[in-house]
C-alpha positions in Angstrom: -64.7 -80.7 -53.8 -67.8 -82.6 -54.8 -71.2 -81.4 -55.7 -74.3 -83.6 -54.1 -77.7 -84.1 -56.4 -80.2 -85.4 -54.0 -83.5 -86.6 -56.0 -84.5 -88.4 -58.7 -83.8 -91.8 -59.3 -82.0 -92.1 -62.3 -80.6 -89.0 -63.5 -80.3 -89.8 -67.2 -79.5 -87.6 -70.1 -79.1 -84.5 -66.6 -75.9 -86.5 -65.7 -74.6 -85.2 -68.9 -75.9 -81.5 -67.3 -74.3 -82.2 -64.7 -70.2 -83.1 -65.8 -70.3 -80.1 -68.8 -71.3 -77.2 -66.0 -69.7 -78.3 -62.3 -66.1 -78.7 -62.3 -66.0 -81.2 -59.6 -67.1 -85.3 -58.5 -71.1 -85.6 -58.4 -72.6 -87.8 -55.7 -76.3 -88.6 -56.5 -78.4 -89.4 -53.2 -81.8 -90.9 -54.5 -83.3 -89.5 -51.5 -85.6 -92.2 -51.5 -84.7 -95.4 -50.0 -85.1 -95.4 -45.8 -80.9 -94.8 -45.5 -80.9 -91.8 -47.5 -83.1 -90.5 -45.3 -80.4 -90.0 -42.6 -77.7 -88.2 -45.5 -75.7 -85.8 -44.4 -73.8 -83.7 -46.6 -69.5 -84.7 -46.5 -67.2 -82.4 -45.5 -65.9 -81.1 -49.0 -69.3 -80.3 -50.6 -69.0 -77.7 -53.0 -72.5 -77.2 -54.2 -75.9 -79.0 -53.4 -78.6 -79.8 -56.0 -81.9 -80.8 -54.9 -84.8 -82.1 -57.1 -87.9 -80.8 -55.4 -90.4 -83.6 -57.2 -88.4 -86.4 -56.0 -87.4 -86.0 -52.7 -88.5 -86.1 -48.9 -89.3 -83.2 -47.5 -87.7 -84.1 -43.9 -85.0 -84.8 -46.2 -84.7 -81.7 -48.2 -85.5 -79.8 -44.5 -82.2 -80.9 -43.3 -80.0 -80.7 -46.4 -81.0 -77.4 -46.6 -80.7 -75.9 -43.2 -77.0 -78.3 -43.3 -75.8 -76.3 -46.5 -76.9 -72.5 -45.0 -75.3 -74.0 -41.8 -71.9 -74.5 -43.6 -72.9 -71.7 -46.2 -72.6 -73.8 -49.2 -74.3 -73.0 -52.4 -77.7 -74.8 -52.6 -80.2 -75.1 -56.1 -83.0 -76.4 -55.5 -85.1 -77.6 -59.1 -87.5 -79.6 -60.9 -86.1 -82.5 -62.5 -86.1 -80.9 -66.3 -82.7 -80.0 -67.9 -83.3 -76.1 -69.0 -84.7 -75.3 -65.2 -81.8 -76.9 -63.6 -79.4 -75.3 -66.4 -80.8 -72.4 -65.3 -80.6 -72.6 -61.8 -77.2 -74.0 -62.7 -75.9 -71.0 -64.3 -77.3 -68.9 -60.6 -75.4 -70.9 -58.8 -72.4 -70.4 -60.8 -72.5 -67.2 -60.8 -72.9 -66.3 -57.2 -70.1 -68.8 -56.0 -67.4 -66.4 -59.0 -68.9 -63.3 -57.2 -68.5 -64.5 -54.0 -71.7 -64.1 -52.9 -72.3 -63.2 -49.3 -76.5 -64.2 -47.8 -78.0 -60.5 -48.6 -77.4 -61.3 -52.6 -81.2 -62.1 -54.5 -80.3 -65.8 -55.8 -79.6 -67.0 -51.8 -81.8 -65.1 -50.3 -84.5 -66.8 -52.3 -83.4 -69.8 -51.2 -82.6 -69.3 -47.6 
């Protein structure tokens, strides 16, 4: 299973944090290329991370709706290590506890 990272042309040092925290393949989509605008989530996705300061609004909306429909955890974060780390901890806690849509974490995102 894989995690999808959407936004930012390059991940830089964020890539190391993602590999350390997440237990799966990383799929990075910049979200700025013309072909990325039609992107849809793969079938076997474990979670979605969206960098809000580097993404087209329509793509963010579509990915959010797709993740919600499939009950896949999604986090929206700024492209900074500290902000992302906090968001990832929330996502991992939600996955471990088997949260439903009523938990505070998901309610704030959906």
